N, C-alpha and C positions, 0 to 999 in steps of 0.2 A: 848208489844214491848220488845224483849229481849235485853241483854246488847250489842250484836253485832250491832243490828239495831240502838240503841241509839248512839253508837260511830260513826257509819257510817253516820247517819243523821246529826250529828254535822258538819261534813266536807262537806256533800252534800249541805247544805244550803250555804256554802261559794262558792262551785262549781257552784251552780245555778246562783249566782250573776255574776260570770264570763261568764258562757255560754250565759246569756242574753246579755251581753255586747259584746262578741266576736263570736257570732253566732256558738256556740258549738265547735269552733276551739281553744281549750284550752290546756294548759300544766299543768299537776298535780303538778309540782314543784313550781308553782306560787301561790299555796294555802298556806296561813300562818299556820304553826303548831308550837305551843309552846312546850317547853321542856317536860313539864308534859304530854302533849298529845302524844308526840313521845314515851315516856315510855309506855303509855297505848297501843299504836299501836303495839309495839314490843311484849308486853305481850299477847295480843289477837292473834297476828299472830303466836306466838310460840305455843299457845294452839291449834289453828286450824291445823297447820302442823303436830304436834305430835299426835293428837288424831283422826283426821278424814282423810278419803281417798279423792282423787281428785274427785271421783264421788259424794261424799257427799258434799264437799265444793262448787262445781260448781252449785249445786241446789240453793244456797243462794247468790244472788247478793251482799248483804251487806258484806258477808264473803270474797268474791272475791275482793271486793273493798278494804277492810282492808289490805289484803295481798299485793295487787298491790301498794297501797298508802304507805305501809311500805317500800317496795323495793325502791320507789322513795326517801323517806326520808333517807334511809340508804346510797344511792348514794350521797345525799347532805351532810350528816354528817360524814360518816364513812370511805370513800375511801381516799386514800392518793396520793400525787403527784408522789411519786416514782413508783407507779403502780406495786409493787413487788408481790402483792397477787391478785389472781383471784377474780372477783366480787362475785361469788357464795361462795367462802371460807369466804369472808368478811361477807356475809349474815349469814353463819353458826355461826360465832363468835358473831355477833351482836345479833342473836336470841337465841344462845345457843341450836341449834338443829343439828341433824345429816345431812350429806351431801345428803343422799337419800331423806330425807324429804324436803330439800331446792329445790331439782330438781322438786318437784311438782309445784313450783312457775312458771316455764316456761309455762306449759300448761294453768295455771290459768291466767297468764299475757296475753297470746295470745287471749284466748277466751273473757276475760273481755274487752280488747281493741276493738276487733271486734264487740262485742255485743253493746258497747256504742259509736261506731264509733269514738273512739279515735285513734290518730296516732300510727301506728306500722310500724317499718322500716324493709323492706325486700330488699335484693339484689337479683341478678339473681340466686344465688346458695343456699341461706339458709335464715331462719328467724334470724334476728339480735335482740336477746332478750336484751343483755346488752346495746347495743346502743339505743334501744328503751327506756330503763329505764333512761339512761343518757340524752337522748333527753328531756324527760319529767322533769328531774331534773333541767334543764336549767343551773344551777351552781353546778354541783357535786364538792365535795371538792377536787377532784384530778385535776380539771381544772379551779377552780374559779379565781385563781390569773392570769392565762393566759388570761381569758376573760376580767378581770378588766384592765390588762396591755394593751390589745388591745384597749379598749374603752378610756383609758387614753391617749394613743398615738394619737387616733383620735381627742380627745379634744384639744391636744396640736398642732398637725400638720395641721389638716384640719379646725377646728373651731377657731384656734388661741386663745385658752383660753377664749372663750366667748360663753355663752349659750344664744342663741337667739331663743325665743319661736316661732317667726314667720318663722324661717328658718329650724328648727331642723327636721321637718317632711320630707322636701325635701332632707335633707342630709342623713337621714336614708334610704330613698328610693334609693339614689345613693349607699349607703353601700350595700344594698341587691342586687342591680344590679351587683356590683363588686363581691360579693360572687358568684353570678350565673355565671359570665363570667370567673373568674379566680380560684375560689376555688372549684375544682372538688372533687369528692367523692372517688377517688382511693387512693392508698397508696404512690403516688409519692410525696416526700417531697422536691424535688429540687426547686431551685429558678431561676428566669429568670432576666437578665439585659436587658431591652429594649433599643432600639436605642435612645430614649429620655433621657436615663440616669436613669429612674425609675427602682428600684428593686422590682420585683413582687414575693412575697413569696406565694407559692401555698396554704399555710395554715395559715401563719402569727401566728403560734403557737396555732391556734384555733382547738379544737377537732371537729371531724366529727359530733357528736350529736348537738353541738351548731350551726354549719352551717346548719344542717338539720332543726333544730327548726326555724331558721330565714327564710329559704326558704319555709317551709311548714306552718308556723304559723305567717305570716308577721304582722298581726294586733296586736296580743298580744305581740310579741317580739319587735315590734316598741315601744310600751308603756314601756316595760321593759328597753330597751336601752335608751329611752328618759329620764326615771326617773334616771337611773344610771348616765348618763352624767350630769344631773341636780345636783345630789348629789356630783359628782366630782367638779363641779363649786362651789357649796356651801362650801365644805370643803377646797377648794383651796383658796378662797378669803374671806370667812367669818369664817372659822374654825368651821362650824356648821356640826355636825355629824347627821346621821339619828337616830331617836329614837329607843329604844330597841324593840318596838312593830312592827317596819317596817320590811318587808320581806328582808331577807339576810343582815340585819343590822350588825350582828356579823361578817359575812364574809367580808363585805365592810370595817368595821373598822379595822379588822385584816390586810387586804391587805394594807390599807392606812398607817398604822403604819410601816409595813415592808418597804413600798415604801419610807417613809420619812427617815428611817434608812439607806437605800441604798443611798439615795440622799446626805446625809450629812456624809457618812462614810469617815474616814481617814482625815477629816479636820473639823475645827470648824469655825463658823461664829460669829463674835462679834455683839453686839447689833446695832452698827451704820451701819454695812454692811447689817444686816437684815432689817433695816428700809429702806435703799436705795433699796434693792431687792424688798421689798413689794411695795414701791412707784412706781417703774418701772413696777412691775408686774400688778398693777391695772390701770396703764395708758395705755389704749388700743388705738392705732393709728387708725384714721379714714381711711377706704379704699376708694379710688376713683374708679369710674366705667367707666370713659371715659377719653381719652387722652386730655391733656391740655398743653399749653405753660406757661413757667415761665421765669422771668428775675432774675438771681441770680448774683448780682454785674454787671459785663459786659458780663456774659455768657448767651446765649440764650438756654433754656432747653426745651426739649420735654419729658413729662412724659407719659409713656405708662402703662396702668393698667394691672392687672392680667387678664389672659384669661382662662376661663374654658375649659377643654379638655375632650373629650369622651374617653372611654376605647379603641376604635379603633385608635384614633389619637395619643395616647401615645406610640403606637407600633413603631413610626418613630421618627427621629430627628425633633425637632421643630425649625424652622428657622424664623428669623425676617428680612424682607427686607423693605427698604425705597425707595420710588420713587419720582421723580419730574414729575408729569404727568405719562407718560408711560416709562420714562427713569429711569433705575435702578441706585441707588446710592450705588455702591459696598462697599464704605468705611464704611457704616453703617450695612452691612450684618453680622449677627452673629447667633450662636446657642444659644437658650434661655434655661436656666435651668428650669426644671419642678420639682415641689414638691407636696407632698400630701401623704396621708395615704390610703384612698380609694376614695377621691375626689381630682382630679389632676388639677393643675393650673400652668401657667407660672408665673415666678417671675415678679414683677414690674420692668420696665426698665427706666433708665434715659439716654437720648440721648443728647449730647452736639452738637448743630448745629453750623456750621461754617458760615452760611449765611441764608438769608430768601429765601425759596423756594415757589414760587407762588402757585404751585399745589402739595404740599407735602402730601403724603399719605403713609400708611404702611400696610404690609400684614404679617400675621402669617401663616406659612405653615407647614403642616404635610404630608410628602411624596409628592403626587401629588395633595393634597387637600388644598385649601385656607380656613383656619379655620376662618380668619377674614380679612376684607378689610375695612379700614377707609373711603375710597372713598373721598368725597369732604369736610368732616367736618373740616379738618385742612388747607384748602386752604386759604392763606393770601398773600397779596402783601405788607402789613405793619401790625404792631401790636401795640396796645395801652395797657398799663399796669397801675395799681394803683401805688402809690408812692413807695411802698415797693417791687414792681415787682412780688408780689405773685399772684395777680388776673389779668387776662386779662379782659379788659373792651371794650365797644363799644361806639359809639357816643351818645347813649341814656343815658349812665351812667355818662356823664361829669358833674362836679360840681366844685365849687370854691376849689382850692387847687393845689397840685402838681401831675402831671402825667408824665409817661415816654412813649415815642414813639420810636419804632424801625422801620427803613426804610432802604432800600438798598441804596448803594452809588449813584445810578442814580435817586432816587426818591427825588423830591423837596417838602419841607414843608414850607408853608408861614404862620407863626404865627403873630398875632398882640398883643403879650404879651411878657413878659420877658422869656428868655429861655437860657439853656446851652446845649452843645452837646459834646459827646465823640465819636470820630471816631475810629472804629475798622477796622480790615483787610477787611471785606466784608460788613459791615453795619454800620449805625450811630445810636447812642442812643441820642435822644433829651429829655431834661427835661424841660417841660413847666410849668410855674407858672400862672395858670388861675385865672382870676377875674370874676366878674359878667358879664362884657360885652366882655369877651375874645372870640376869635374865631381863627381858623386856617384852612388852606387848605392843604389836604393831599391826594395824588392819585386822584386829580381832585374831591375830595369830601370836602364839606364845613362842618366844625364842629363849633358849637357855643353853649354857655350856657346863652345867653341873656334871661332875664326873663321879658322883656317888654310885656305889654298887647297886643299891636299891633305890632307884628313882622312877618316877612315873614316865615310862617310855615304852616304845615298841621294841620287841626283841628282834634283833637283826641276824639271828642265827641262820635263817634261811634266805637272807637277802643277798642277791648277787651284787658284789661290790664293784664290778667293773662296767655296769651299764644301767641305763634307766630309759624310760619312755616319755616322750613329750607329746601331749595331746590336748587340744582345746585350751591352750595357755597354761597347762599344769604339767609339772614334772612328776612322773609316777615311778616309784621304786619297783624293782622286779624281785619277787619272792618265788622260790622254787617249791615252797610248801606253805600251808596256811600259817600266817604269822600269829604270834601270841604277843601279849603286852602285859604290863604290870602297873599298878597304881599304889603309890605310897600314901597311907592315910594317917592323919594325926588322930591318935586315939583308936577307938574300935573301928574295925572295917565293916562297912555296910554297903553291899553292891547296889542296893536300891537308891542310895543317895547320889548315884552318878548317872549321867545322861549320855547316851551314845547317838551320834548322827552319822549315818552311813548313806551316802548318795541321797541326801535330803530326807531320809527316813529316820525318824526319831524314836528311840527305844530306851527303856531302862536297862542298865548294865546287867541286872540280874536275869532279864529275859533275853538278852542278846547272845550270851555265850556261857560256857561252863566256867565257873570261878572257884578258886580255892584261896583261903586266906591263912596267914601265919604272922607271928610276931617277929619284927625285925630285932635281932639280938645285938643291938649296939647301944643299949641303955636309954634310948629315946622314948621307948614305950609305943612307938608307931607300929602299925600293922601294914601288911602288904597284901594286896589282892592280885593273885596270878590268874590271868584270863586266857582261855584258849578258844579261838574261833572254830566254827564247824562249817561243813559244806552247805549247811542249810542257809547260812548267812552270806557266805563268800563262795563264788564259783570261779573256776579256772577261766583265764583269758578275758575277764571282764575288768573294767576300770572302776576303782573304788576310791572315794574320798572319805576318810574316817576322822572324826573329831570326838573327843571325850572331855566333858567338863563336869564340875560338881553342880548338882541341882541348885538353882537359885544364883549361880555365878556364871558370868559370860566368859570368864577366862578359861581358855583351852588348856587342859592338862596334857593331852596328847593330840597331835595332828599329823596325819600321814596319808599321802596319796600313793596307792600301790596297785599292782596287778599281779596275779599268781599265774606263773607259767612253769608247770612242774618240771619239764625236761629242758629248761633253758640252759644254754651253755654257749660261750663264745671262745673259739679256739684260734690262736695266732700261730703263725709260722715259727716264731721265736718267743721265748719267755720274756726276753728283754731286748729293747732296741736302744742303741746309742749311736750318735753320729751317722744316722741314716735318714734319708729324705722320705722314705716310704715305709709303711707297715702293711704287711699282708695278713688279712683276716682269712683263715682257711675255711671257717664255717661258723654259722650262727644257728644253733639247734633250737627247736621249739615248735611243737605242733600249733597249727592255726596262725603261724606267722608266715606272711607272703611278701617276698621281695620282688616287685614287678620288673624293675629295670636293673637288678643287681644279680651278677653271677659270681659264685665263689669258686676259687679263691678271689678275694676282692682287695685291690690295692688302694691304700689311703695315703694321701700326701700329709706328712707331718706339718702341723701348724703350731702357732704360739700356744694354743690351748691344750694340745696333745689329746684331742678327742676326734671322733668320727661321727658325723651326722648322716644317718641312712634312712631314707623314706621306706615305709613298710605298711602293711595292713595286718592288724591283729583281729581275728574274728570279723573280717571285712570292715574294720574301722581304720581309716587312714590316719597314720601318726608318724612320728619321727623317733627313731631309736638313736640314742646317744651312747656311744661306746667309748669308754676311757681306754686310751692306748697305753701299753706298757713301755712308755718312752721316758728316757731319762734326759733331762737337759739342765743347763746351768748358766749362771751369769755372775761375773766378777767385774765390778765397775763397768767399763764400756765393752768388755769382752763377753761373748756368748758362745755357747757350744756349737752353734751352727757354723761359726767361722772356722772351726777346727784349728785352733791355735795350740800346737803342742808345747810351745814355750812362750812365756810372757816376761818381758823385761820389768824389773822391780819398779823403776821410776815411772812406768806407765800406769801404775795403780795408785789411786788416791783414796778410794773407799775399800776397806778391808773386809766387808761383809760378802760372804760367798752364798749365793742363792741357788738352791737345788729344787727342781720341779720333778715330782714323781708322785703319782696318785695313790699307790697301793701300800706304802709303808713309810716310816720315818727312820731311814738308816743313819748310822753314825758315819761322819766323814773321816777318811783315813789320810794321815800325813806320813809320807814316806813308807806307806803300807804298814806302819807300826802304831803310831799314836792315833788315838781316836778323839773326835770332837762331837759332843752332843749338839743337836740342832733344835731350833725353836720353830715348830710348825705354825705357820700363819696362813690359814686358808689353803690355797693350792700350792704353796711353796714352803720350803724349809730354809731357815736362815742360820748361818754359821759364822762366828767371829774369828778371823785369822790374824788379828793385829799382833798377837804375841809372836807368831812365826815370822812375820815381816821384820819385827824388831831384832831377831837373831841374825839377820843379814847373811843367811846361808841359803843356797839353793834347796828348794823342797818341792816334793811332788804331791799333788792333790788327787785323791781318788775316792772310791766308795766300793763297798762290797754289798751286793744285793743278791739274796738267794744263793749264796756261795760263789757268785761270779764277781771277780774284781774288775772294775772299770777305771782306767787311768784317764783323768780329765785333762790336766795340764801340769806344767812345771813352772815355778817362779824362779827366774834366773837372776843371780847377782854377779856372775862372772860372764863377760861377753862371749858369744859363740856365733858361728855362722852355720846356717842350715840351708837345705835345698839349693846347694851350689851346683851349677851346671856350666861346663865349659866345652866348647867344640870348635873345630876349625871348619869354616865354610869355604870350600874350594872356589865356588862361583864368585864370592865376594873377596877372596883372598884376605880373610879377616878372622880373628878369634872372637867368637861371640860368648859372652859370659853373663850369668845372672846368679844372684844369691840373695839370701835374707839374713840381715844382721840382727841378732837379738842382743841389743846393747846400744852403746853410743860411741862416737868418736870416728876417727879415720881408719881406713884399712890400707895395707900395702899388699899388692898382688904381684907375684913374680911368676914368670913362665921359664921353666928350666928344661933344657934338652936332656933326656935320660941317657943319650948316647955318650955325651962328653961332659955332662954336669955343668954346662955353660948356661948362664942366665941370658936369655934372648930378649926378655922384656921385663920391665919393672916400673910400677907407677903407684902413687897414692890416690885413694878415692875417699870422698866424704859426702855423705848425703845422697848417694845414689846406690842403686841395687842392680845395675847392669852396665855392660859396656859393649862396644864394638870397636876393636882395635885392629886397624888394617896393617898387615905385615905378611911377608912371604916366608913360609916355613917349609923346609925340606921334609921328605918322608921320614917318619919315625914316631917315637913316643915322646910325650912332653908332660911334665908335672906342673901343676898349678899350686902354688903355696900362698895361702892367705894368712897374714899375721897382723898384729896390732901392738904398737908400742905401749908399754905399761908405765903409768905415772907413779911417782913415789908419793910419800905422805904429804909432800908440800906441793902436789899437783904439777910437778915438773917431770917432763919426759925423761926416762932413763934409757939405758942400753938394753934392758930386758925386752924380749919380744914374746908375745903369747901366740902360739900356733892355733889358729881358729879352724882351718880346713886345709886338707891336702887331697888333690884328686889328679886324675890322669886323662888325657885325651890323645888321640892319634891323628896323624896327617897321612893320607894315602889310602891305599887299598886295604880296607878293614879285614877282609877275609885272608889276604896274603900275609899282612903284618902280624896278625894274631896267631896264625898257624905256622909261620916261618920258624924253622928249627924245632918244631914240636912233633911229637908222635900223636897221631889222631886216631882214636878208636871209634869205629862205626858201630852204634848200638842197634839201629833199626833200619830196615828197608821197607819200601812200600810197593805194592802192586795195586794200581788204582788207589783206592782208599783203604786197602787191607794192610795192616801193619804186621810185620814179622820181626822177631828178635834175632839179632845177628851175634854169633859168637866168633871171636878170634879173627877179626878182619880190621886191618889198620892201614894207614898210609902215612908217609913222611916225605921229607925232601921236596916240599911244595915249591913250585916255581910258576912264574907268569909267562904265558905264551901270548905276547902282545898281538901278533899277526892275526890270530883267530879268536882273540878275546876269551881265551880259555886258561885254565891252570893245568899244570902237569904235576904228578906226584908218583912216588914209588909205593905200590901196594904190597903188603906182606901179611903173613900170619906167623904165629909163634909155634915152634916145634920144640920138643924136649929131647936132649941127647940121651941115648939109651944107656951109656955107661955111667954118666953122672947125674942125670935127671935135670941138668941145667937147661933153662930156656934160651933159645936163640931165634933170631929173625930169619924167616924163610921167604925171600922175595919172589914174587910171581913174575919171573923174568920174561916169560913169553908174552905177558900182557903189559909189562911196564915199558915206558912210563904210561900210567893211566891218564886219561884226560878228564878233567873236572869242569863242569859247566854249571853256573848258578842259574837256577830256574826262577826262584823267587826269594825275596827277603822280607822277613817280618821281625823288625828290631834286631835282636841278637841271634835270631834263628834263621839259618840259611838252608834253603831247600836246593839240593844239588843233584846232578846226574853224574855218575862215574862210568866211563866207558874204557874199553881196552884200546891199545894203540891202533888197532885195526878199525876203530870207531864202532865196534859192537859193544852191546851192554853185557852185564854179568847175569848169572843165573843163581837163584837162591834154592838151596837144598833144605826142604822142610824137615827132613829126618835128622840131619847133622847140624842144621842152623848155620851152615857155612856158605860163603860166597865163592863162586867159581866161574871160570870163563864159560861162554856159551859154546859147547862142543856138540851141539845138535841133540841134546837130551830130549827124548820124546815123551817121557812119563810126566804128564802135566799134573798128575796128582801129587807127585813128589817135588817136581821142579817148577818154579815160577820165575818169570822175568822180574828182575829188580828194577822197577821204573825209576825210582828216585830215592834219595836218602836225606835225612835231616841231621845237620850238624849245629849244635847249640854252642855259641861262643860266649854265653853269659859268664861273667866272672873271670874271663881271661885277660881283661884290660888291666 
């Protein structure tokens, strides 16, 4: 094997890993090349171009590869944004060869790409050599900042500064569709202002090669863009930079530093403003996905969510119309603002309503197309709200406490509890103070929260508790068997005295169903009528509205909208979800239920309501199924579970009421997993008072146990602590980068100590910041970072006592060498292609760096046992030592390596003994396999 083959094979192993993953649709610029390797590529390419003709070079694929690969690396590293020099002139200077020799590269580039079925760009007129190179470079240095700026704008404007792994794939697909629709490949750089107000830049400052790469290599470019947006999110909120070993890390860090300089140019931000900025930046508001009513003071509000728009729809003005039935309400018609970078949406709208509209609906229109029609989901003749007006409730949510009712001036409400009312121009706001036996009549509907055992009510034994159907403006409960009901009668029971209305058919109770009466044994003398429906009155998969009243009285005793689906069941992937952004519904069972556009398993994004709305047909009737999700969420003052705050500083809490949202039960809150607190359920939430625990001024943990599963929510902290601490040395910047999160108040002192001589190499106090970049030169080795805080005495004076808040370690230099230096390393597995084999009794030690060949050397050995004593001793493989170790790929702390003998041959794996041995020409391939590569995990060694 000559030197050219060795160099080419080093990279081809990395290419092979990508081709297996991306079906041979790869880009050469996404192969990691270290600085020393780049120098070797230039040296070998210079020799080939100066000494050999095209006809000679093209005979050897490895030589063609080296030249092509070098061109891609030159594009990545040597070109400049001003673009003043032609690419081939840059290649001349980089390789120090004549221009005529460089022109050989064109023919070699074309033939190599065609031979290996790699992408080569051609237009109608000519071969595009430079654009082909730039396309494979992905981030040539003359356009890297433009690409990063574009993705940063996408992160800000479309993703709203949130990397959501469950949504990012769909977003990048939208981005590629946008490229395909608007970013053409001609030289027209003009911009369009669409009727919707969106400015469409034909190129968004992106180069043609990058656009070509996205449209022709969607899979690999999707992963590249996904990783870049993730890095932007990490550095934005955690100040965590990619490691030096990661692809394009230097380019990313350089771009980010320049971005920050531009951001804070011409003004300074003091520490207090920075803290406020960071706090607001990390508080991400929850987006709602369906319209809902709110009562703010005395104002009735309709909140309209964002609406996703297609590329065709943003060509027109986007208009919002409100209707009462089919009657247009022109005072609410308006043009809606549209925003986005490549994914376009309307802005959320807040509509102040001047009255209650019984059949209120809204449409969003683009040109002649109705983008969205809310239909019946907002139809109301009156509205019930929680005490704060934030949540709309229904009769099934009633409980002891205060509620607010909004009714038109003509609507009569008859409560049997204390109440206040505020009369507005076109509606009345009632404030009802409900007790255990309270009830009220509204819109001819009876509302009650009586909890007596024998009350006039429907029996919910067969009611499915986690779902209901919404159809024609009504909410229908789902029963899996025929429902029964009971009526409590004062005095003697007589079924003939009660009237049943079912789907507008009126019957006497005695002729409607089977009845049985008995005396209620509570001393009241009342009788109870137990009623069982039959299949003659109620059929499966049909919608029914049932009301029951006493003859001669308009007051409803029972009112229920229901449907019977005998085999209905909803199955989730998990029984309980917490701190997760999506819920997976595995199946919804039920004959005669058809989901046209839904396939199971079906993933639902968790929202503020913890419900899923799914369009379906039941017995060919179009309706909406509302599924209550088994999601647990909470709120404490300004902290919510979605923010995932494991620790909360005591002084950040002013309100001591802990609010838990969970549909299916009312669990007790657990403090430190021992003490329990009973909650007060109010509608969709449960309220717990934590004041007594804050008064103790000791750290405590808040959690809950549901169905035998304990969930830890957060801890209230009274003693300062540091979490999420990250410190690393960046060789490119010659700086220590650090970030942390202080749970508490006051200043921090950070010291960096050399572990070799215990010398303090850096020390500084910080207040009001959570990151730093301190420039310094550090020699190779391990360093400890110690974070402390001075403790104040009872008179608020600083003392000599220091509280240790965090201690961590980082290293400077070659991670692989430093962590394994002086260690005995056991190899557990080897791989042949992607087949994994267990390895027994194979070790190496005495690792060294061979700078000249960018390799490591080590002494391979296995253990043998002395026959006399049974003592283990090392048996070094002297004929193969020192072995040569080459790093093929790196994934965080996991190193993929190749181990070869001194003669540069690989080792053989014996399947029978599970031993590694030199390649001695073993021919039995059923027993012996070539050990292609090994994996060494360095996690936990630092």
